[in-house]
C-alpha positions as a LaTeX table, in Angstrom:
\begin{tabular}{lrrr}
\hline
Residue & $x$ (\AA) & $y$ (\AA) & $z$ (\AA) \\
\hline
Met1 & 0.00 & 0.00 & 0.00 \\
Ala2 & 2.92 & 2.29 & $-0.71$ \\
Asp3 & 0.88 & 4.26 & $-3.19$ \\
Ala4 & $-2.05$ & 4.92 & $-0.90$ \\
Lys5 & $-3.17$ & 8.51 & $-0.43$ \\
Val6 & $-4.19$ & 10.26 & 2.70 \\
Ile7 & $-7.77$ & 11.47 & 2.25 \\
Pro8 & $-9.13$ & 13.94 & 4.81 \\
Phe9 & $-12.15$ & 12.91 & 6.80 \\
Gly10 & $-15.41$ & 13.94 & 5.14 \\
Asp11 & $-13.88$ & 14.45 & 1.70 \\
Asp12 & $-15.45$ & 12.38 & $-1.09$ \\
Pro13 & $-12.82$ & 10.24 & $-2.83$ \\
Arg14 & $-14.61$ & 10.59 & $-6.16$ \\
Thr15 & $-14.49$ & 14.34 & $-5.93$ \\
Arg16 & $-10.89$ & 14.18 & $-4.91$ \\
Arg17 & $-9.94$ & 12.14 & $-7.93$ \\
Val18 & $-11.28$ & 14.63 & $-10.51$ \\
Arg19 & $-9.13$ & 17.44 & $-9.11$ \\
Pro20 & $-5.63$ & 16.00 & $-9.38$ \\
Lys21 & $-3.75$ & 19.26 & $-9.82$ \\
Ser22 & $-5.18$ & 21.29 & $-6.97$ \\
Lys23 & $-2.53$ & 23.53 & $-5.50$ \\
Asp24 & $-4.49$ & 24.10 & $-2.30$ \\
Ala25 & $-4.41$ & 20.54 & $-1.06$ \\
Gly26 & $-3.74$ & 21.49 & 2.53 \\
Ala27 & $-1.91$ & 19.31 & 5.01 \\
Gly28 & $-3.79$ & 16.15 & 4.11 \\
Gly29 & $-2.98$ & 16.49 & 0.35 \\
Ala30 & 0.71 & 17.18 & 0.66 \\
Gly31 & 1.67 & 13.64 & $-0.31$ \\
Ala32 & $-0.49$ & 13.67 & $-3.41$ \\
Gly33 & 0.92 & 17.03 & $-4.46$ \\
Ala34 & 4.45 & 15.73 & $-4.07$ \\
Ala35 & 3.64 & 12.59 & $-6.07$ \\
Ala36 & 2.13 & 14.68 & $-8.87$ \\
Lys37 & 5.18 & 16.95 & $-8.92$ \\
Glu38 & 7.52 & 13.93 & $-9.05$ \\
Ser39 & 5.52 & 12.40 & $-11.93$ \\
Arg40 & 5.69 & 15.62 & $-13.94$ \\
Gly41 & 9.43 & 15.62 & $-13.53$ \\
Lys42 & 9.74 & 12.20 & $-15.19$ \\
Arg43 & 8.81 & 13.51 & $-18.69$ \\
Pro44 & 11.94 & 14.70 & $-20.51$ \\
Pro45 & 11.58 & 18.28 & $-21.64$ \\
Gly46 & 10.83 & 18.80 & $-25.30$ \\
Arg47 & 9.53 & 15.23 & $-25.84$ \\
Lys48 & 5.91 & 14.32 & $-26.49$ \\
Gly49 & 6.41 & 10.64 & $-25.84$ \\
Gly50 & 8.73 & 8.93 & $-23.41$ \\
Pro51 & 8.30 & 7.47 & $-19.99$ \\
Leu52 & 5.64 & 8.98 & $-17.85$ \\
Ala53 & 5.07 & 7.78 & $-14.32$ \\
Pro54 & 1.49 & 6.57 & $-13.96$ \\
Val55 & $-0.65$ & 8.72 & $-11.81$ \\
Pro56 & $-3.33$ & 6.32 & $-10.61$ \\
Glu57 & $-6.95$ & 7.36 & $-10.77$ \\
Gln58 & $-6.19$ & 10.90 & $-12.04$ \\
Gln59 & $-6.90$ & 10.47 & $-15.76$ \\
Ala60 & $-10.34$ & 8.92 & $-15.78$ \\
Ala61 & $-13.33$ & 9.59 & $-13.57$ \\
Pro62 & $-15.76$ & 6.85 & $-12.55$ \\
Glu63 & $-18.97$ & 6.48 & $-14.51$ \\
Asp64 & $-21.09$ & 8.07 & $-11.82$ \\
Ala65 & $-18.85$ & 11.12 & $-11.48$ \\
Ala66 & $-20.04$ & 14.40 & $-12.92$ \\
Pro67 & $-18.35$ & 15.17 & $-16.27$ \\
Ala68 & $-15.71$ & 17.85 & $-16.15$ \\
Gln69 & $-17.03$ & 21.13 & $-17.46$ \\
Pro70 & $-14.93$ & 22.96 & $-20.06$ \\
Ala71 & $-13.48$ & 26.25 & $-19.05$ \\
Pro72 & $-15.88$ & 29.09 & $-19.88$ \\
Val73 & $-14.94$ & 31.06 & $-22.96$ \\
Ala74 & $-15.60$ & 34.76 & $-22.86$ \\
Pro75 & $-18.11$ & 35.70 & $-25.59$ \\
Glu76 & $-16.81$ & 37.81 & $-28.39$ \\
Glu77 & $-17.71$ & 41.42 & $-28.19$ \\
Pro78 & $-20.27$ & 42.25 & $-30.89$ \\
Thr79 & $-18.69$ & 44.55 & $-33.38$ \\
Ala80 & $-20.58$ & 46.58 & $-35.89$ \\
Asn81 & $-17.41$ & 46.86 & $-37.89$ \\
Pro82 & $-15.82$ & 43.55 & $-38.93$ \\
Gly83 & $-12.75$ & 45.45 & $-40.07$ \\
Gly84 & $-11.82$ & 46.35 & $-36.50$ \\
Gly85 & $-13.82$ & 49.47 & $-35.74$ \\
Gly86 & $-13.57$ & 50.84 & $-39.25$ \\
Gly87 & $-17.29$ & 51.67 & $-39.60$ \\
Trp88 & $-17.08$ & 55.12 & $-38.10$ \\
Asp89 & $-13.72$ & 55.63 & $-39.74$ \\
Arg90 & $-15.22$ & 54.83 & $-43.11$ \\
Arg91 & $-18.12$ & 57.18 & $-42.47$ \\
Ile92 & $-15.85$ & 60.02 & $-41.47$ \\
Ala93 & $-13.55$ & 59.35 & $-44.41$ \\
Gly94 & $-16.51$ & 59.20 & $-46.77$ \\
Gly95 & $-17.90$ & 62.45 & $-45.37$ \\
Leu96 & $-14.57$ & 64.20 & $-45.76$ \\
Ala97 & $-14.20$ & 62.90 & $-49.30$ \\
Phe98 & $-17.73$ & 64.12 & $-50.07$ \\
Leu99 & $-16.90$ & 67.60 & $-48.72$ \\
Arg100 & $-13.69$ & 67.65 & $-50.71$ \\
Arg101 & $-15.56$ & 66.87 & $-53.92$ \\
Arg102 & $-18.12$ & 69.55 & $-53.12$ \\
Leu103 & $-15.44$ & 72.17 & $-52.51$ \\
Thr104 & $-13.35$ & 71.27 & $-55.54$ \\
Gly105 & $-16.32$ & 70.80 & $-57.88$ \\
Asp106 & $-15.36$ & 67.19 & $-58.58$ \\
Tyr107 & $-18.91$ & 65.90 & $-59.00$ \\
Glu108 & $-21.36$ & 65.44 & $-61.85$ \\
Val109 & $-24.81$ & 66.77 & $-62.64$ \\
Asp110 & $-26.85$ & 66.06 & $-65.73$ \\
Glu111 & $-28.28$ & 68.66 & $-68.10$ \\
Phe112 & $-31.37$ & 69.01 & $-65.89$ \\
Gly113 & $-29.25$ & 69.82 & $-62.82$ \\
Tyr114 & $-29.72$ & 66.45 & $-61.11$ \\
Asp115 & $-26.99$ & 65.68 & $-58.57$ \\
Glu116 & $-27.28$ & 61.98 & $-57.74$ \\
Glu117 & $-24.57$ & 61.94 & $-55.08$ \\
Leu118 & $-26.04$ & 64.92 & $-53.20$ \\
Thr119 & $-29.51$ & 63.38 & $-53.41$ \\
Asp120 & $-28.38$ & 60.01 & $-52.05$ \\
Lys121 & $-26.13$ & 61.25 & $-49.26$ \\
Val122 & $-27.84$ & 64.46 & $-48.12$ \\
Leu123 & $-31.35$ & 65.10 & $-49.44$ \\
Met124 & $-32.65$ & 61.57 & $-48.91$ \\
Ser125 & $-31.10$ & 61.55 & $-45.44$ \\
Met126 & $-33.07$ & 64.70 & $-44.62$ \\
Ile127 & $-36.34$ & 63.28 & $-45.94$ \\
Arg128 & $-35.96$ & 59.78 & $-44.48$ \\
Pro129 & $-36.82$ & 60.59 & $-40.80$ \\
Leu130 & $-40.06$ & 62.20 & $-41.93$ \\
Tyr131 & $-40.73$ & 59.26 & $-44.23$ \\
Glu132 & $-39.91$ & 56.46 & $-41.77$ \\
Lys133 & $-40.66$ & 57.85 & $-38.31$ \\
Tyr134 & $-43.21$ & 60.62 & $-38.70$ \\
Phe135 & $-45.53$ & 59.47 & $-41.50$ \\
Arg136 & $-44.49$ & 55.78 & $-41.22$ \\
Val137 & $-45.06$ & 55.27 & $-44.93$ \\
Glu138 & $-46.12$ & 51.78 & $-46.02$ \\
Val139 & $-45.31$ & 50.91 & $-49.63$ \\
Lys140 & $-47.20$ & 48.34 & $-51.68$ \\
Gly141 & $-46.73$ & 47.12 & $-55.23$ \\
Ile142 & $-43.21$ & 48.46 & $-55.67$ \\
Glu143 & $-42.53$ & 45.51 & $-57.99$ \\
Asn144 & $-44.89$ & 47.09 & $-60.55$ \\
Ile145 & $-42.20$ & 49.66 & $-61.36$ \\
Pro146 & $-39.95$ & 48.16 & $-64.07$ \\
Ser147 & $-36.39$ & 47.31 & $-63.07$ \\
Glu148 & $-35.03$ & 48.99 & $-66.18$ \\
Gly149 & $-36.20$ & 51.31 & $-68.92$ \\
Gly150 & $-38.44$ & 54.34 & $-68.74$ \\
Ala151 & $-41.72$ & 54.38 & $-66.80$ \\
Leu152 & $-44.24$ & 57.10 & $-65.99$ \\
Ile153 & $-45.71$ & 57.05 & $-62.48$ \\
Val154 & $-49.03$ & 58.93 & $-62.25$ \\
Ala155 & $-50.22$ & 59.74 & $-58.71$ \\
Asn156 & $-52.93$ & 61.69 & $-56.93$ \\
His157 & $-51.92$ & 65.02 & $-55.37$ \\
Ser158 & $-53.06$ & 66.39 & $-52.00$ \\
Gly159 & $-52.00$ & 67.79 & $-48.65$ \\
Thr160 & $-51.92$ & 71.62 & $-49.03$ \\
Leu161 & $-48.11$ & 71.44 & $-49.20$ \\
Pro162 & $-46.49$ & 69.04 & $-51.72$ \\
Leu163 & $-44.99$ & 66.67 & $-49.18$ \\
Asp164 & $-46.56$ & 63.74 & $-51.03$ \\
Gly165 & $-44.13$ & 64.24 & $-53.90$ \\
Leu166 & $-41.15$ & 63.98 & $-51.54$ \\
Met167 & $-42.56$ & 60.88 & $-49.83$ \\
Leu168 & $-43.19$ & 59.30 & $-53.24$ \\
Gln169 & $-39.59$ & 59.96 & $-54.23$ \\
Ala170 & $-38.30$ & 58.40 & $-51.00$ \\
Ala171 & $-40.58$ & 55.38 & $-51.46$ \\
Val172 & $-39.09$ & 54.58 & $-54.86$ \\
His173 & $-35.53$ & 55.37 & $-53.80$ \\
Asp174 & $-35.54$ & 53.24 & $-50.62$ \\
Asn175 & $-37.75$ & 50.32 & $-51.65$ \\
His176 & $-37.20$ & 49.49 & $-55.28$ \\
Pro177 & $-34.97$ & 46.38 & $-55.56$ \\
Ala178 & $-33.10$ & 47.89 & $-58.51$ \\
Gly179 & $-32.45$ & 51.12 & $-56.59$ \\
Arg180 & $-34.22$ & 53.32 & $-59.08$ \\
His181 & $-34.56$ & 57.10 & $-58.75$ \\
Leu182 & $-37.76$ & 59.05 & $-59.34$ \\
Arg183 & $-37.61$ & 62.22 & $-61.42$ \\
Leu184 & $-40.62$ & 64.35 & $-60.55$ \\
Leu185 & $-42.24$ & 66.87 & $-62.89$ \\
Ala186 & $-42.88$ & 70.02 & $-60.85$ \\
Ala187 & $-44.96$ & 73.16 & $-61.41$ \\
Asp188 & $-43.52$ & 76.51 & $-62.48$ \\
Leu189 & $-43.93$ & 77.94 & $-58.96$ \\
Val190 & $-41.36$ & 75.47 & $-57.59$ \\
Phe191 & $-38.66$ & 76.90 & $-59.84$ \\
Met192 & $-39.55$ & 80.50 & $-59.02$ \\
Leu193 & $-38.65$ & 80.19 & $-55.34$ \\
Pro194 & $-34.99$ & 81.04 & $-54.57$ \\
Val195 & $-33.87$ & 78.15 & $-52.36$ \\
Val196 & $-36.49$ & 75.61 & $-53.39$ \\
Asn197 & $-35.48$ & 76.02 & $-57.03$ \\
Glu198 & $-31.90$ & 74.86 & $-56.41$ \\
Leu199 & $-32.90$ & 71.98 & $-54.14$ \\
Ala200 & $-35.53$ & 70.76 & $-56.60$ \\
Arg201 & $-33.03$ & 70.73 & $-59.45$ \\
Lys202 & $-30.44$ & 68.91 & $-57.36$ \\
Ala203 & $-33.04$ & 66.30 & $-56.34$ \\
Gly204 & $-33.84$ & 65.52 & $-59.97$ \\
His205 & $-37.08$ & 67.46 & $-60.38$ \\
Thr206 & $-37.68$ & 69.23 & $-63.64$ \\
Leu207 & $-40.28$ & 71.48 & $-65.21$ \\
Ala208 & $-43.57$ & 69.79 & $-66.01$ \\
Cys209 & $-43.38$ & 70.06 & $-69.78$ \\
Ala210 & $-43.81$ & 67.36 & $-72.42$ \\
Glu211 & $-40.34$ & 67.84 & $-73.92$ \\
Asp212 & $-38.44$ & 67.29 & $-70.67$ \\
Ala213 & $-40.65$ & 64.37 & $-69.65$ \\
Glu214 & $-40.23$ & 62.62 & $-73.00$ \\
Glu215 & $-36.46$ & 63.11 & $-72.95$ \\
Leu216 & $-36.20$ & 61.56 & $-69.49$ \\
Leu217 & $-38.38$ & 58.60 & $-70.47$ \\
Arg218 & $-36.33$ & 57.92 & $-73.59$ \\
Arg219 & $-33.21$ & 57.91 & $-71.44$ \\
Gly220 & $-34.75$ & 55.15 & $-69.32$ \\
Glu221 & $-35.63$ & 57.22 & $-66.25$ \\
Val222 & $-38.59$ & 56.73 & $-63.90$ \\
Val223 & $-40.64$ & 59.92 & $-64.16$ \\
Gly224 & $-43.37$ & 60.98 & $-61.74$ \\
Val225 & $-46.29$ & 63.27 & $-62.49$ \\
Met226 & $-49.32$ & 64.43 & $-60.50$ \\
Pro227 & $-51.85$ & 65.60 & $-63.10$ \\
Glu228 & $-54.23$ & 67.24 & $-60.61$ \\
Gly229 & $-51.70$ & 70.00 & $-59.97$ \\
Phe230 & $-52.81$ & 72.84 & $-57.71$ \\
Lys231 & $-56.42$ & 71.72 & $-58.05$ \\
Gly232 & $-55.59$ & 68.60 & $-56.10$ \\
Ile233 & $-53.18$ & 69.95 & $-53.55$ \\
Gly234 & $-55.32$ & 72.97 & $-52.74$ \\
Lys235 & $-58.77$ & 71.35 & $-52.58$ \\
Pro236 & $-60.80$ & 71.72 & $-49.36$ \\
Phe237 & $-60.83$ & 69.00 & $-46.75$ \\
Ser238 & $-64.47$ & 68.21 & $-47.52$ \\
Glu239 & $-63.38$ & 66.90 & $-50.95$ \\
Arg240 & $-60.54$ & 64.74 & $-49.69$ \\
Tyr241 & $-59.67$ & 61.67 & $-51.75$ \\
Lys242 & $-61.90$ & 62.82 & $-54.60$ \\
Leu243 & $-59.70$ & 63.13 & $-57.66$ \\
Gln244 & $-59.86$ & 66.37 & $-59.59$ \\
Arg245 & $-59.64$ & 66.66 & $-63.34$ \\
Phe246 & $-56.49$ & 65.22 & $-64.89$ \\
Gly247 & $-55.94$ & 68.06 & $-67.30$ \\
Arg248 & $-55.92$ & 67.31 & $-71.02$ \\
Gly249 & $-54.10$ & 64.00 & $-70.80$ \\
Gly250 & $-50.72$ & 65.35 & $-71.85$ \\
Phe251 & $-48.93$ & 62.72 & $-69.73$ \\
Val252 & $-50.57$ & 59.97 & $-71.78$ \\
Ser253 & $-49.36$ & 61.52 & $-75.02$ \\
Thr254 & $-45.84$ & 61.73 & $-73.60$ \\
Ala255 & $-45.89$ & 58.07 & $-72.54$ \\
Leu256 & $-47.18$ & 57.00 & $-75.95$ \\
Arg257 & $-44.42$ & 58.85 & $-77.81$ \\
Ala258 & $-41.75$ & 57.35 & $-75.56$ \\
Gly259 & $-43.34$ & 53.90 & $-75.49$ \\
Ala260 & $-43.10$ & 53.87 & $-71.68$ \\
Pro261 & $-45.59$ & 52.08 & $-69.40$ \\
Ile262 & $-47.88$ & 54.11 & $-67.14$ \\
Val263 & $-47.88$ & 53.05 & $-63.46$ \\
Pro264 & $-50.91$ & 54.36 & $-61.50$ \\
Cys265 & $-50.09$ & 55.32 & $-57.90$ \\
Ser266 & $-52.47$ & 55.97 & $-55.00$ \\
Ile267 & $-51.38$ & 57.88 & $-51.87$ \\
Val268 & $-53.46$ & 57.75 & $-48.68$ \\
Gly269 & $-52.61$ & 59.84 & $-45.64$ \\
Ala270 & $-51.55$ & 63.12 & $-47.21$ \\
Glu271 & $-55.04$ & 64.63 & $-47.22$ \\
Glu272 & $-55.11$ & 64.91 & $-43.41$ \\
Ile273 & $-51.72$ & 66.48 & $-42.68$ \\
Tyr274 & $-53.14$ & 70.00 & $-43.19$ \\
Pro275 & $-56.96$ & 69.85 & $-43.14$ \\
Met276 & $-57.81$ & 72.84 & $-45.34$ \\
Ile277 & $-61.07$ & 74.33 & $-44.07$ \\
Gly278 & $-60.80$ & 77.66 & $-45.88$ \\
Asn279 & $-58.95$ & 79.65 & $-48.51$ \\
Ala280 & $-57.98$ & 83.31 & $-48.06$ \\
Arg281 & $-58.12$ & 84.20 & $-51.75$ \\
Thr282 & $-57.33$ & 87.89 & $-51.23$ \\
Val283 & $-54.14$ & 87.06 & $-49.37$ \\
Ala284 & $-53.28$ & 84.52 & $-52.07$ \\
Arg285 & $-53.63$ & 87.15 & $-54.82$ \\
Val286 & $-51.44$ & 89.60 & $-52.91$ \\
Leu287 & $-48.74$ & 86.95 & $-52.40$ \\
Gly288 & $-49.06$ & 85.66 & $-55.95$ \\
Ile289 & $-49.77$ & 82.07 & $-54.95$ \\
Pro290 & $-52.63$ & 79.80 & $-56.06$ \\
Tyr291 & $-54.26$ & 79.65 & $-52.62$ \\
Phe292 & $-53.67$ & 80.62 & $-49.00$ \\
Pro293 & $-54.80$ & 77.72 & $-46.79$ \\
Leu294 & $-56.71$ & 78.10 & $-43.55$ \\
Thr295 & $-56.47$ & 75.03 & $-41.32$ \\
Pro296 & $-57.51$ & 74.36 & $-37.69$ \\
Thr297 & $-53.97$ & 75.33 & $-36.63$ \\
Phe298 & $-52.72$ & 77.72 & $-39.34$ \\
Pro299 & $-52.30$ & 80.69 & $-39.19$ \\
Trp300 & $-53.84$ & 80.82 & $-35.71$ \\
Leu301 & $-50.90$ & 79.12 & $-33.96$ \\
Gly302 & $-48.23$ & 80.87 & $-35.99$ \\
Pro303 & $-45.23$ & 78.75 & $-37.00$ \\
Leu304 & $-46.47$ & 75.91 & $-34.81$ \\
Gly305 & $-49.54$ & 75.69 & $-37.03$ \\
Ala306 & $-47.30$ & 74.81 & $-39.99$ \\
Val307 & $-46.31$ & 71.49 & $-38.41$ \\
Pro308 & $-48.11$ & 68.69 & $-40.29$ \\
Leu309 & $-50.22$ & 66.17 & $-38.41$ \\
Pro310 & $-48.49$ & 62.77 & $-37.98$ \\
Thr311 & $-50.83$ & 60.72 & $-40.14$ \\
Lys312 & $-50.15$ & 57.15 & $-41.28$ \\
Trp313 & $-49.43$ & 56.95 & $-45.00$ \\
Thr314 & $-49.85$ & 54.19 & $-47.57$ \\
Ile315 & $-48.44$ & 54.39 & $-51.10$ \\
Gln316 & $-49.57$ & 51.71 & $-53.53$ \\
Phe317 & $-48.30$ & 51.25 & $-57.08$ \\
Gly318 & $-50.79$ & 49.61 & $-59.41$ \\
Glu319 & $-50.40$ & 47.34 & $-62.40$ \\
Pro320 & $-48.58$ & 49.11 & $-65.24$ \\
Ile321 & $-50.50$ & 50.05 & $-68.37$ \\
Pro322 & $-48.32$ & 49.31 & $-71.44$ \\
Thr323 & $-48.13$ & 51.82 & $-74.27$ \\
Asp324 & $-45.49$ & 50.31 & $-76.53$ \\
Gly325 & $-48.08$ & 48.35 & $-78.55$ \\
Tyr326 & $-49.65$ & 51.45 & $-80.08$ \\
Pro327 & $-48.59$ & 52.90 & $-83.43$ \\
Ala328 & $-46.55$ & 56.09 & $-83.61$ \\
Glu329 & $-49.54$ & 58.21 & $-84.62$ \\
Ala330 & $-51.49$ & 57.11 & $-81.53$ \\
Ala331 & $-50.05$ & 60.03 & $-79.55$ \\
Glu332 & $-52.11$ & 62.37 & $-81.73$ \\
Asp333 & $-55.39$ & 60.48 & $-81.29$ \\
Pro334 & $-57.53$ & 62.51 & $-78.84$ \\
Met335 & $-60.01$ & 59.68 & $-78.24$ \\
Leu336 & $-57.26$ & 57.25 & $-77.31$ \\
Met337 & $-55.67$ & 59.79 & $-74.96$ \\
Phe338 & $-59.04$ & 60.43 & $-73.33$ \\
Asn339 & $-59.68$ & 56.70 & $-72.81$ \\
Leu340 & $-56.23$ & 56.02 & $-71.37$ \\
Thr341 & $-56.44$ & 59.09 & $-69.11$ \\
Asp342 & $-59.81$ & 57.97 & $-67.81$ \\
Gln343 & $-58.49$ & 54.43 & $-67.27$ \\
Val344 & $-55.57$ & 55.68 & $-65.19$ \\
Arg345 & $-57.79$ & 58.05 & $-63.19$ \\
Glu346 & $-60.36$ & 55.36 & $-62.45$ \\
Gln347 & $-57.70$ & 52.91 & $-61.34$ \\
Ile348 & $-56.20$ & 55.44 & $-58.93$ \\
Gln349 & $-59.62$ & 56.42 & $-57.54$ \\
His350 & $-60.68$ & 52.80 & $-57.06$ \\
Thr351 & $-57.45$ & 52.01 & $-55.20$ \\
Leu352 & $-57.89$ & 55.08 & $-52.98$ \\
Tyr353 & $-61.33$ & 53.89 & $-51.89$ \\
Lys354 & $-59.96$ & 50.39 & $-51.29$ \\
Leu355 & $-57.12$ & 51.66 & $-49.12$ \\
Leu356 & $-59.47$ & 53.91 & $-47.15$ \\
Val357 & $-61.70$ & 50.93 & $-46.34$ \\
Gln358 & $-58.68$ & 48.94 & $-45.16$ \\
Arg359 & $-57.29$ & 51.76 & $-43.06$ \\
Arg360 & $-57.84$ & 51.33 & $-39.31$ \\
Ser361 & $-57.20$ & 54.94 & $-38.34$ \\
Val362 & $-55.91$ & 58.18 & $-39.74$ \\
Phe363 & $-52.97$ & 58.11 & $-37.34$ \\
Phe364 & $-52.31$ & 54.38 & $-36.87$ \\
\hline
\end{tabular}
């Protein structure tokens, strides 16, 4: 019994045997510690094999002993930047490079004044909080916009201020799988305002004329038009979601000449952001604007009354109406233009009523 160990009273031998290398053996474990030290000394340094003194009952635990738990591994810190914290560095570097290009003029705009880089990095970033957090826009049918080639999106217009055009632009920009950009046709008044004029041009908007619209469609751009114009955006709250006249159908003629499909679009939620209960026509004539809105909050609350109500929006794109199957002279056929205009208008109106029935609340 020369190899027997001294086991303190009350200590479980099975527990003792699964902790062979304990340094705190105490007085009763001194012999075992010495034996373990002597056995470690019998392996020649630098050799994997060789004689090794057997250490009885230290390598295998009995069947009823609890399995040894592996040492806990500290979880990896979640990093947003796989490159070692380079996310913020890349953002800062990208911002500085953007500023450098702005200052040196090393950027491109097309002949209409559209600045794609400025739109993506700055203008869309300014619109996006309003789009995502304030109006919480829900987009449906985005797949109806072609992935390539020209397309004409025709939408209803409302809201007293043309915020629906900006939300429509953000909806296409942020949701289309091909990352397409919407080029809106805007009224003359937009390009008469000092600051708004420059921002509209940079964002890709252009004058609502047939020549510009046809040129953009032939170049394969997605063009947006709101045929109601000021009649739609400035209508009283009592006529909400009732489409006004679509003009003379000039957008249909443009689509026919370019052979681009027409995509009807219905926007619900914009009518309630500024409930227009009156129109101060005298003030509008003095200011040279189409209308001067009177709402429950404006102008009574001053600048605070200009804050739009946080309504819940839905934008739905309908099935495209093809125009490439018509002959070249179809663009001059007034009856065909009337029929197609009425078809687009009816499809938008029907979808508006459908969305209104499905809507739970104006704000939720």
